[in-house]
N, C-alpha and C positions, 0 to 999 in steps of 0.2 A: 448439410444434414440438420444443423441447428436451426437454420432459417426455415427449412422444410417443416420440421416437426413443430416448431413454435407457431408458424403461420397456420398449420393444420389444426392444432388444438384451440387457438384463439378463434378461428373461423367456426370451429365446432361449438364452442361455448356461446359464441354470439348468436348463431342460428338456433341453437337449442333454447336459449333464453327467449327469442322471438316466438318460437313455436309454442313454448309453455304459456306465454301470455295469451296467444290466440286460443289455445286449447282451454285455458281457464275461462275466457270470455264465452266460449261455446258451451261449457259444461257447468257454468256457475248456477244455473237454475236447478239442475239436478242435485248439486251439492247442497243448496239451500233447502230444497224440497225434502231431502232425506236427512237433513241436519247432520251432515258429515263433519267430523271434527277436523281441525287444521292438521293435527298430527297424522290422522289417517290419510288425508289428501296428500301430504308430503311424503310420508314414509311407506304407505301401502300402494300409492299410485304413481306419483311422479318419480320417485327414486327408481322404481321398476320400469317406468316409461322411458327414461333417458337412455339406457343401454339399447333398448329396442329401436328407438328412433335414430340414435347415433349410428347403429350398424346398418339400418335400412338405407340411409342416405350417405354412407361413407364414400361411395364412388363420387357423388357430387362434391363432397368436401375435399377429397383428394385432388380431383381435377381442377377445381377452382383454386386450390392452394398452389398447385404447380403452375397454372396459368398466371396467377397473380405475381408471385415473387420471381418467376423466370422472366416475365415480361419486364419487370422493373430492372432486373440484371441486364437485360438486353438494351433497354432504354438508356441505361447509364454506361453502356459500352463495355461492361465488365466481361461479357461472354466473348466479345471481339478481342479483348486483351488476353483472356485465357487462351484462346485458340492461337493468337499471335505468338505466344510464348512457346509454341510447339506441343501443347497438350491436345491430344486428339479428342474428337467429339465423343468417342466411345469411353474414353477415360473420364470425360466430363459427366457421363451418365452414371458412373459408379455410385456416388453418394445418393443420387436419386433412387437407384435400384435398392440400395441398402435400406433407405428410409421407407420405400414402398414395401420391402420385406417385413420391416418392423410393424407397419400398419396392417399388413395382411395377417401377420401372426396375431396381433391384437384382435383383429376382426374374427379370425378363426376361433380363438379362445373364447371370445364372447358368444359366438354362434353355438359352440359345442357344449359349453358348461355354464356360462353366466346368464345368458338371456333366457334359456328355458325355465329355470326356477323363478326368474323375474317375471316372465310371461304368465306363469301360473298365478302369482299374486295379483298381477295387473288384470288378468281375465276374471278372477274372482271378484275383484273390486268393481269392474265394469258390469259384471252380471248382477251384482247386488245393488248398485246405485245408479247405473247409467242405462244398461240394456234392459229391455222388457221382453222376457221370454213368455210365450204362450204355452203354459203347462198342459193345455188340453189337446195339443197336437200329439198324434200317435206315430210311432215308428212302425212301418208296414213292410210285410213280405221280406222278413229277414231269413236268410239261408246261410248257415255257417257249417264248416267242417271244424268241429271243436277239438278233435284229436284224430289221428289216423284211423279211418274206418268208422267214425261216428259223425253223423250229420244231424243238425237241428234245423227245423223250420218253424217259424212263428208268423202267423198271418198278421197280427198287430200287437203292439206293446203300448200299454198305457203308462205314462210317466206319473200319473196322479196316484195310483195305487200299486205301482210296480208289478203289474200283472201282464203276462203274455197269454194271448188268446189263440186258440187253435194250434196248440203246441204238439209237435211230433219229434221223436228221436229215433233215428234209424241207425242200425249197426250192420256193417258190411265186412265180410271176410272172404278173401280170394274172389272178389267180384261177385259175391253171392250175398243177398240180403238174409241176415240171420235173425233179426228181430226188429220189431217196430212198436214203439210206445207212443200212444196218442192220448191227448187229454183236451177237455174243453178249455181249460185254463191252467196256468202255472203261476203261482204267486211266490215272489221272492221272500224268503224267511231269513233274516239276518242272524237269528239266534243260533242256527246250525250251519249257515252259509250255503244253503241249497234252495231247491224249489219244491213247493207243496202243490202237487197235482190234484186236480178235481175232476171227477168222472173220467177216470183213465181207462185205457184198454191196451193190453200188452199181448202181442202175438209173437211167439218164438217159432220160427220156421224150422221144421225138422228136415234133416239132410237125408237120413236113411229110412224115413218112415212117411206114410201118407197122412199121419195125424200131426197137426201142429198143436203146440201148447198155448193155451189162451187163458189169460187172467184179466179180470176187470174189477172195478170197485169205485167207491166214492172219493177216497183220499189215498195218496201215495207220496212219500217224501223221497227225493232223489238229489244226489250231489253230482254235478257234472262240471266240466271245464267251461262253464259259462256263468257269468255273474251279471248283476243288474247294471254294473258300470259299462258293460259291452253295449247296452242299449242307450246309455246316456252320453256316450262320447260325442263331442261336437267336432267340427272340422278344425277348430283351433286347439284341439287336444294335443296334436303332434307338436305344436309350437312350444308346449310346456314340458317336453321330454328332452332330457340330455341325449347325447349321441348313443350311449349304451342302451338306454330305454327305447330310443327310436329304432335302433337295429332290431331289438327283440320284438318290438311292436310290428315292424314290417315283416319279420319272419312269421309271426302269428297270423297276420293278415293274409300272407301268401298261402299258408297252410289251410286257412279257412276259406280261401277263395273270395275274400272280401274285395269288392270293386273299389272301395275307397283307398286301397293300397296305392293307387296312382297319386292321390293327394299326399300321402306320406312320402313317396319317392320324390315328389317335387320339393318337399321340405328338405329332404336329405341332400339332394343335389344342390339346392340353393345355398345351403350352409357352407358348401365348399366352393361353389362358383363365384359367390359374391366377394370373398376375400381375394380371389385370384384377379379380380378386376383392378385391384390397386396397381399391379404391374402394368397392365394394358393402358390404363388411363394416365399413368405417370409418363410412360413413353410417348403416348399421344399428345399429352400436354406440353412436354418439353419440345417435341418436334414442331408444334404449332407456334410456340411463343418464344423460341430462341433467337429469332431474327428480329433485328431492330426495324420498326415500322414507323411511318408517319402517323400522327394522330394519337400517339400514346398507347396505353394498354386497354383502352375501351373496347376496341374490336376484338382483341384477344379474350377478354373476359366474357363478352357476348357470345363468341364462338364456343368458349369453354362451357358456359352454362347451358347453351343449346345442346351441345354434344353429350354432356353428362346427363341431362334430363332425357335425351333421346335414348341413352343406354338404359336408364332405369325404366323408362316406358317400354322399351323393347323387351327387357327382362320380364316385366309383368305381363306384357302382351303374349309372349311366347308360352306362358302357362295355359293360355286358352287352347293351344294346339293339343295339350295333354288332355284337357277336359273333353274335347271333341274326338279324341282318339286318333288325331292326324299324325302325331309324332310321339315316340316314346319319351318318358320323362327326362332321361339323361341327355338326350339330344336336344330337346326343346329348351332346357335350362342352360346348357352350355353353348347353344347356338349364338347368342349375343356375344359371348366371349370369343368365339371362333371368328365371327365377322369383324369385330372391332380389333382383334389381333392382326388380321390381314390389313385393315386400314392403318393401324399403328405401324406395321412393318413397312408399308409403302412410304408413309410420311417420314419415318425414321431414316429410310434410305435416301430420301430427298433432302432432309434437313441439313446435312453437312455441306451440301452444294449451294 
């Protein structure tokens, strides 16, 4: 366990140092152009960048760690000596599994509570100094259920003046349309936390009468369960929400019928599927590298790097099936774990022989 954890964190620090050097060389022009202070670069960006990167490539670090030090044990005939003393291969796996559990617990804690606020600060830094957003682009054809029985439709939303154009609010009770409020535009007013409608038209449909109630005018203020932040959310918004906020956000998206709920579900399942990979790749690594081979540990390291990269690539590639609607989010994200669990089980069964 000591050898496992020590090798893991040394490899982690070594790779993170290399990545930071390459990242600085790539973004140095942006830092100089915007005159970003060294304090801001270190504490606002890289301190929040390290947990995100460390967790993203933790499967790679775990697999390389296991392959590296287990191959050295095998080359020094230590595993042969252990098995010759009557200790079973299953007992040999116990410290590996306990170490993998500690790494998985660390990864899960980072995913659920540490990385989201770090991502918030990192994304704010990138939006301010690195990314270049086009504020002239509009959000179009937004259709939300903001509460049970209340539906909002906006033809377009301008991020420049926080204005929703061709605004309509429909109220439904018992599958019957009770009222419809339309307006040429709706401007967000932060002073009272609501929308200021211009050239509005309100029709309240009568249930027991042939006459509907109609009102219209130039201005009308209204407060509904819809704010300007609902139009300004980006895809990386869910990355900055802890698990409780993400659960509430998914519930709200489902209630509203928001199509982007699929992206939120991908984020939710990824936070749990990625830590679980520590067990799979640990068993896979030990099964591949526990036998003494000619040529040293070179082939084992090459195989370990190739398999770990293939896992990460497969995990990212499976998200495409969600975007195309081919697979549900939970199955697409857990599919790499399912496949690699089968591979690890077969290799683990063959390893003692």
